[in-house]
C-alpha positions in Angstrom: 70.3 -20.4 124.5 67.3 -20.4 121.6 64.7 -18.9 124.3 67.1 -16.7 126.0 68.3 -15.1 122.7 72.2 -16.0 123.3 72.0 -17.2 119.8 72.2 -14.0 118.5 75.3 -13.3 120.2 78.7 -14.4 118.8 80.7 -15.8 122.2 78.1 -17.9 123.1 77.8 -19.3 119.5 81.6 -19.8 119.7 81.6 -21.8 122.8 78.6 -24.1 121.5 80.7 -24.5 118.4 83.4 -25.6 120.2 81.9 -27.9 122.0 79.7 -29.7 119.4 83.0 -30.0 117.5 84.3 -32.1 119.9 81.3 -34.1 120.2 80.2 -34.9 116.7 81.4 -32.2 113.5 78.2 -32.8 111.7 76.1 -31.6 114.5 79.0 -28.7 114.7 78.3 -27.8 110.6 74.4 -28.3 111.3 74.2 -25.5 114.0 77.0 -23.3 111.8 75.1 -23.2 108.8 71.6 -22.2 110.8 73.4 -18.9 111.7 72.3 -16.2 109.3 75.4 -14.4 109.2 77.9 -15.8 110.6 81.1 -13.4 111.7 84.8 -14.3 111.1 85.2 -14.9 114.6 82.8 -17.9 114.3 84.5 -18.8 111.3 87.7 -18.5 112.7 86.3 -20.8 115.8 85.0 -23.5 114.0 88.0 -23.4 111.6 90.6 -23.7 114.4 88.4 -26.5 116.2 88.6 -28.7 113.2 92.1 -28.5 112.6 93.0 -29.0 116.8 90.2 -31.5 117.5 90.4 -33.8 114.4 94.5 -32.6 113.2 94.5 -33.0 109.6 91.9 -35.9 108.8 89.0 -33.2 108.1 91.8 -30.0 106.7 89.5 -30.0 103.3 86.2 -28.9 105.8 88.7 -26.1 106.9 89.7 -24.8 103.8 86.2 -25.1 102.9 85.2 -23.0 105.3 88.0 -20.6 104.2 86.8 -20.7 100.7 83.2 -19.3 102.1 85.4 -16.3 104.3 86.8 -15.0 101.0 83.5 -15.8 98.9 81.4 -13.4 101.7 81.5 -9.7 100.9 80.8 -8.7 104.5 83.8 -10.2 106.5 87.3 -10.6 105.6 90.3 -13.0 107.0 92.1 -11.9 110.1 95.5 -12.3 112.1 93.2 -15.4 113.9 92.0 -16.9 110.8 95.5 -18.2 109.5 97.3 -20.1 112.5 95.0 -23.2 112.1 95.2 -23.0 108.5 99.0 -23.4 108.5 99.1 -25.4 111.2 96.9 -28.0 109.1 99.3 -27.4 106.0 101.9 -29.3 108.0 102.0 -32.3 106.0 101.1 -33.5 102.3 98.9 -33.2 100.4 98.5 -29.9 101.5 101.8 -28.3 102.0 101.4 -26.5 98.9 98.2 -24.9 99.9 100.8 -23.0 102.8 102.1 -21.2 100.2 98.6 -20.0 98.5 97.8 -18.5 102.0 101.4 -16.7 102.8 100.5 -14.5 99.9 97.0 -14.0 101.3 98.6 -13.2 104.5 100.5 -10.4 102.5 97.3 -9.5 100.4 94.7 -9.5 103.5 96.4 -8.3 106.6 98.4 -5.0 107.9 101.8 -5.3 108.2 103.3 -5.4 111.3 101.7 -8.9 111.7 101.1 -10.6 114.5 103.3 -13.3 116.4 100.8 -16.0 116.3 101.0 -15.5 112.4 104.4 -14.8 112.0 105.3 -18.2 114.2 102.7 -20.1 112.4 104.4 -19.2 109.1 107.7 -20.0 110.7 106.3 -23.4 111.3 104.8 -24.2 108.4 108.2 -23.0 106.4 110.4 -25.4 108.9 107.5 -28.4 108.1 108.6 -27.8 104.4 112.2 -28.2 104.7 112.6 -24.4 103.8 114.4 -23.6 107.3 116.2 -20.7 105.3 113.1 -18.8 104.8 111.8 -20.2 108.5 115.1 -18.1 110.0 114.5 -15.4 107.8 111.0 -14.8 109.2 112.1 -15.4 112.9 114.5 -12.4 112.0 112.0 -10.2 111.3 110.1 -10.7 114.7 111.4 -7.5 116.8 110.7 -9.1 119.9 110.4 -13.2 119.9 108.4 -15.0 122.7 108.9 -18.3 124.1 106.9 -19.8 121.6 108.5 -18.2 118.9 111.9 -19.2 120.4 110.8 -22.9 120.6 109.8 -23.0 117.3 112.7 -22.2 115.5 115.0 -24.2 117.9 112.6 -27.0 117.3 112.9 -26.7 113.4 116.8 -26.6 113.9 116.6 -29.5 115.9 113.8 -32.1 114.4 116.4 -34.1 112.5 117.8 -35.5 115.5 114.7 -37.0 116.9 115.5 -40.5 116.1 116.6 -43.0 118.8 118.1 -45.7 116.3 119.6 -43.4 113.5 122.8 -41.1 114.0 122.4 -38.2 111.9 126.6 -37.4 110.9 125.6 -35.8 107.8 127.6 -32.0 107.6 123.9 -30.5 106.7 122.5 -31.9 110.3 125.5 -31.1 112.3 125.2 -27.6 110.6 121.9 -27.8 111.8 122.6 -28.7 115.3 125.3 -25.9 115.7 122.7 -23.1 114.4 120.2 -24.4 117.3 123.2 -24.1 119.8 124.1 -20.5 118.6 120.3 -19.1 118.7 119.7 -20.9 122.3 122.7 -18.3 123.2 121.2 -15.8 121.8 117.4 -16.5 123.4 119.8 -16.7 126.7 121.0 -12.9 125.8 117.3 -11.9 125.1 116.5 -12.8 128.9 113.4 -15.5 127.5 113.0 -18.3 129.9 113.3 -21.5 128.5 111.0 -24.2 129.5 110.8 -27.8 128.6 110.1 -27.5 125.0 113.3 -25.2 124.8 115.3 -27.9 126.5 114.2 -30.9 124.7 115.3 -28.8 121.1 118.4 -28.2 122.9 119.1 -31.4 124.1 118.6 -32.9 120.4 121.0 -30.7 118.8 123.8 -31.9 121.5 122.7 -35.3 120.8 123.3 -34.9 117.5 126.9 -33.1 117.5 128.0 -35.5 120.3 128.1 -32.3 122.6 128.4 -34.4 125.8 129.8 -30.7 127.9 126.6 -28.7 126.2 124.7 -31.6 127.1 125.4 -31.7 131.1 125.3 -28.0 131.1 121.6 -28.6 129.8 121.3 -31.3 132.6 122.1 -29.3 135.5 120.0 -26.1 134.2 117.0 -28.8 134.4 117.4 -29.5 137.6 118.9 -26.3 138.6 115.8 -24.3 137.5 113.0 -27.3 138.8 112.2 -27.9 135.3 110.0 -30.8 135.2 111.3 -33.8 134.2 108.6 -35.2 132.0 109.4 -37.9 129.7 109.9 -35.8 126.9 113.1 -34.0 128.7 113.8 -37.3 130.0 113.8 -39.3 127.0 115.9 -36.6 125.2 118.7 -36.7 128.2 118.7 -40.7 127.5 119.1 -40.2 124.0 121.6 -37.4 124.2 123.9 -39.3 126.7 123.6 -42.3 124.6 124.6 -40.4 121.1 127.7 -38.7 123.5 128.6 -42.5 124.4 127.3 -42.1 127.9 125.4 -45.2 127.8 126.3 -45.6 131.8 124.5 -42.7 132.2 121.8 -43.3 129.6 120.7 -46.2 131.7 120.9 -44.5 135.3 118.7 -41.9 134.1 115.9 -44.4 132.6 115.9 -46.4 135.7 115.4 -42.8 138.1 112.5 -41.9 136.1 108.9 -42.1 137.9 106.9 -43.2 135.2 108.4 -44.5 131.6 106.0 -45.0 128.4 107.1 -46.4 125.3 108.7 -43.3 124.0 111.5 -43.9 127.3 111.9 -47.6 126.5 112.4 -46.9 122.7 115.4 -44.3 123.6 117.2 -46.8 125.9 116.5 -50.1 124.2 118.0 -47.7 121.0 121.2 -47.1 123.0 121.8 -50.3 123.6 121.5 -51.1 119.8 124.0 -48.4 118.7 126.6 -49.3 121.7 126.4 -53.3 120.3 125.3 -54.3 123.9 121.9 -56.5 121.8 121.5 -58.7 124.8 120.8 -55.7 126.9 118.4 -54.8 124.6 116.7 -57.6 124.4 116.0 -57.9 128.0 114.4 -54.5 127.9 112.5 -55.2 125.5 110.7 -58.2 127.2 110.7 -55.9 130.6 108.7 -53.5 128.2 106.4 -56.3 127.6 106.0 -57.4 130.8 104.9 -54.4 131.8 101.9 -54.3 129.7 103.1 -51.6 127.0 102.2 -52.4 123.6 105.3 -52.1 121.1 105.7 -49.5 118.4 107.1 -49.5 114.8 110.3 -47.8 116.6 110.3 -50.6 119.0 110.4 -52.9 116.3 113.3 -51.0 114.7 115.2 -50.5 117.7 115.4 -54.1 118.9 115.9 -55.5 115.5 118.8 -52.8 115.2 120.3 -54.4 118.1 120.3 -58.1 117.1 122.0 -56.7 113.9 125.1 -55.5 115.6 125.7 -58.4 117.6 124.6 -61.0 115.1 121.1 -62.3 117.0 119.9 -63.2 113.7 117.2 -65.8 115.1 115.7 -63.6 117.6 115.7 -60.6 115.4 114.1 -62.6 113.0 111.4 -63.8 115.6 110.6 -60.3 116.4 109.9 -59.3 112.6 107.4 -62.0 112.8 105.9 -61.0 115.8 105.2 -57.9 114.1 102.0 -59.4 112.3 101.7 -63.0 114.2 101.4 -61.4 118.0 100.0 -58.0 117.0 98.7 -58.0 113.6 100.4 -55.3 112.2 101.8 -55.4 108.5 105.6 -55.0 108.7 106.7 -51.5 106.9 109.5 -50.6 104.5 112.0 -49.8 107.6 111.3 -53.2 109.1 112.1 -55.1 106.1 115.4 -53.1 106.1 116.0 -54.0 109.6 115.4 -57.3 108.2 117.9 -56.9 105.3 120.2 -55.4 107.4 120.4 -58.3 109.9 120.8 -61.0 107.6 123.2 -59.6 105.7 125.3 -58.3 108.4 125.5 -62.1 109.2 126.8 -63.4 106.3 123.6 -64.4 104.5 123.6 -62.1 101.6 121.7 -64.5 99.2 118.7 -64.6 102.2 118.6 -61.4 102.5 118.6 -60.6 98.7 115.5 -63.0 98.4 114.0 -61.0 101.3 114.1 -58.0 99.5 112.8 -59.3 96.1 109.7 -60.9 98.2 108.8 -57.5 99.7 105.6 -56.4 99.6 106.5 -53.0 98.7 109.0 -51.7 96.2 112.6 -51.2 98.2 114.3 -48.1 98.3 118.0 -47.2 97.9 118.7 -47.7 102.1 117.6 -51.5 101.4 119.7 -51.8 98.2 122.7 -49.9 100.1 122.3 -52.4 103.0 122.0 -55.3 100.5 125.6 -53.6 98.9 127.4 -52.9 102.4 127.0 -56.9 103.2 127.8 -57.9 99.7 131.1 -56.1 100.1 132.1 -57.2 103.7 131.1 -60.8 102.4 132.8 -60.5 99.4 129.8 -61.2 97.4 130.8 -60.0 93.8 127.3 -61.0 92.4 124.8 -59.5 94.4 127.1 -56.3 94.7 127.0 -55.5 91.1 123.0 -56.2 91.1 122.6 -54.2 94.7 124.6 -51.1 92.6 122.7 -51.4 89.5 119.6 -50.7 91.6 120.8 -48.0 93.6 122.1 -46.4 90.1 118.7 -46.1 89.1 117.2 -44.9 92.4 119.8 -42.7 93.4 122.6 -42.2 90.6 124.3 -39.3 92.6 125.1 -41.0 95.8 129.0 -41.7 95.7 128.7 -43.9 98.7 127.4 -46.4 96.6 130.1 -46.3 93.7 132.6 -46.5 96.4 131.2 -49.6 98.0 131.5 -51.3 94.9 134.9 -50.2 94.5 135.8 -51.2 97.7 134.7 -54.9 96.7 136.6 -54.1 93.4 140.0 -53.6 95.5 139.7 -56.0 97.8 140.4 -58.8 95.4 143.2 -56.6 93.3 140.6 -55.9 90.0 141.9 -52.4 89.6 140.6 -52.1 86.1 137.1 -52.4 87.1 138.1 -49.8 90.3 139.4 -47.3 87.3 136.0 -48.2 85.2 134.0 -47.5 88.6 135.8 -44.4 89.2 135.6 -42.9 85.5 131.8 -43.9 86.0 131.6 -41.1 89.2 133.5 -38.7 87.0 131.6 -38.6 84.0 129.0 -38.4 85.8 130.3 -35.6 87.8 130.3 -37.3 91.0 132.6 -36.6 94.0 133.5 -38.9 96.6 132.2 -37.5 100.2 135.1 -36.6 102.2 135.9 -38.2 106.0 135.2 -35.2 108.4 135.6 -36.2 112.1 134.4 -33.9 115.0 136.2 -34.0 118.3 135.4 -32.4 121.4 138.2 -31.0 123.5 138.0 -29.2 126.5 134.3 -28.2 125.8 134.9 -26.9 122.1 134.0 -29.2 118.9 137.2 -29.2 116.3 136.8 -30.5 113.0 139.1 -32.5 110.5 138.4 -33.8 107.2 141.0 -36.3 105.6 144.5 -34.9 104.9 143.5 -31.9 106.5 145.6 -29.2 107.1 143.8 -26.2 107.9 143.7 -26.0 111.8 146.0 -23.8 113.8 147.7 -26.6 115.4 148.4 -28.4 112.3 152.0 -28.9 112.6 151.9 -30.3 116.0 149.1 -32.6 115.0 151.7 -34.0 112.3 154.4 -34.7 114.5 152.0 -36.0 116.7 151.1 -38.4 113.8 154.3 -39.3 112.8 155.2 -40.3 116.8 151.8 -41.9 116.8 152.8 -44.0 113.4 156.2 -45.0 114.9 155.2 -46.1 118.3 152.0 -48.6 115.9 155.0 -50.1 114.0 156.6 -51.3 117.1 153.3 -52.8 118.4 153.8 -55.0 115.1 150.7 -53.3 113.1 151.2 -53.0 109.5 148.6 -51.1 107.5 145.6 -52.8 105.5 145.9 -51.1 102.3 143.1 -52.8 100.8 141.1 -49.7 101.9 142.6 -47.3 99.3 141.2 -47.6 96.4 144.1 -46.2 94.4 146.5 -48.6 92.4 149.8 -47.0 94.0 152.8 -48.6 95.9 152.1 -49.5 99.4 153.9 -46.9 101.0 151.7 -44.0 99.3 148.7 -46.2 100.2 149.8 -46.4 104.0 150.4 -42.5 103.7 146.8 -42.2 102.9 145.7 -44.1 105.9 147.4 -42.1 108.3 145.6 -39.1 107.4 142.5 -40.5 108.3 140.1 -37.4 109.6 139.9 -39.6 112.9 143.4 -40.1 113.2 143.8 -36.4 112.9 141.1 -35.9 115.7 143.0 -38.4 117.6 146.9 -36.7 117.1 145.0 -33.5 118.4 143.1 -34.8 121.3 146.3 -36.4 122.4 148.5 -33.2 122.3 145.4 -30.6 123.6 143.0 -32.6 126.0 143.5 -30.9 129.4 142.4 -34.2 131.3 144.9 -36.9 129.8 142.7 -39.4 131.4 139.2 -38.3 129.8 138.0 -40.4 127.0 138.4 -39.1 123.5 135.3 -38.6 121.8 134.9 -38.7 118.0 131.8 -38.5 115.7 132.5 -39.4 111.7 130.5 -38.9 109.2 131.4 -42.3 107.3 132.0 -45.9 108.6 135.2 -46.7 110.0 137.6 -48.3 107.5 139.2 -51.6 109.2 142.4 -50.1 109.2 141.6 -46.8 111.4 139.6 -49.7 113.6 142.9 -51.7 114.3 145.2 -48.5 114.3 142.8 -47.2 117.0 142.6 -50.2 119.2 146.4 -50.0 119.5 146.6 -46.3 120.3 144.1 -47.1 123.2 146.8 -49.4 124.6 149.6 -47.1 123.5 148.6 -44.3 125.0 146.2 -45.3 127.8 143.0 -43.6 126.5 139.7 -44.9 126.0 138.4 -43.4 122.7 134.6 -43.7 121.8 133.7 -43.2 118.1 130.6 -42.6 116.9 130.3 -43.6 112.7 127.6 -43.8 110.7 126.1 -46.9 112.2 126.7 -47.4 115.6 129.4 -46.8 118.7 133.0 -47.9 119.0 134.5 -48.0 122.2 138.4 -48.8 122.1 139.6 -49.8 125.4 143.0 -51.5 126.3 143.7 -52.8 122.8 140.0 -53.9 122.2 136.5 -52.6 121.0 133.1 -53.2 122.2 132.2 -54.1 118.5 134.5 -57.2 118.8 135.4 -56.4 115.2 131.7 -57.0 114.3 130.5 -53.3 112.4 
């Protein structure tokens, strides 16, 4: 290049810089520093190469180059300067630099900005957690291309990527609904979806438990010959698992030609959510036999599976293997699984010891897990200790107070219940209301506890009365210890009768076009023991399978029994 004079031309120099960056960054920088008057195109090439090849490990060098652009009086940033820099700002500690970059976009670039700049801005604000700003930017784009649609859809669906966590919060459900609505707009725009689009859409369906929409997405994949790669396959498996169709998830897993660690994690996580601990362990061993090395998520989902069926010894062995067999240090999430495993099995004291001996500081999730175990097994001392820690870490989370109130209520310590409720009132904290989503005839319906806003409220409440009468004939007696008010038994029974999942079940019984189809419900809180018991009886009385996804796991009610075997 030197002898031919190509070093005087920008294009061959850019190719040389790009190639040098992939081989040795120091060599690329040496070449760049020898160029007498580098153009903004060359600066952009090197910045892009650094952020792409080295991702976020050399972000400081990319910004150092950008500083040189700003200080150079003969050149100025152009639309190709910013997308790579915004991409580099997608995680800490560089997030705050993205805000300054946005100011520079307004300062140096002429409106209207091209799609690459706008999409990179959108992605930055989405990773920054500012989805409202991201959507505002999206709405400013007159004709979004496929990449822009995918960016916004993925931003909405990003909360749904966990194969072991059931995201039932109202905020996450709202975002998933936004994803479905946005996909409908995309169809109207005639932009054709690709694999990335479908992964985001399927993730939103998984979070909502929207089986009809998830099935539609699967049919779309097949109809239009969209490549069923491991990303799409894993998303579909996760969706079927979280919609209560574990058989379909397992069938899809068996059909995938190639299975990577993500596929195994999704399937093991599916077995865990549905309480099939032994099958999860078998698949874990099969994965290792295939030569795949477990990652952090693998350990989490497998221990999670052990936790929900009481396989304490097996779960503890997996925890120990993280360090002994794979030379890794267990992370906070792994300790969380261990605490949950021991606590659910009644080893509350041992769980507390493990929590205090952790090499890192326990977070609120671990203390809440210990508090939950203390409540279930009646260890008031540990419960009070856990709540004290939680009040320091999460003073505004109502669930912490409610768990302790439950403990006091179970032993008729109503003065202590009143004290906890007064503490909540003084802090201005309200108990999170129970809510349930139910899919009926392809549409989602939401109910709150004691809800009277549904158009068919009168029919629903009449059905509830009928259900209550038939339950009594089967010997059902309300478990009024779940009610946290010191009121008479009849009022407590009435309070239980209008829990959100009972309203959802009553509506499904009167509105389902197919009277034999399973009733599928998503609840934002843990199912209480009274609703658990009554739902088992309803499954017998009305001959309906009822699938409930609560905050922790799935419950398959059929013929008077539950898949959790009353262990949840």
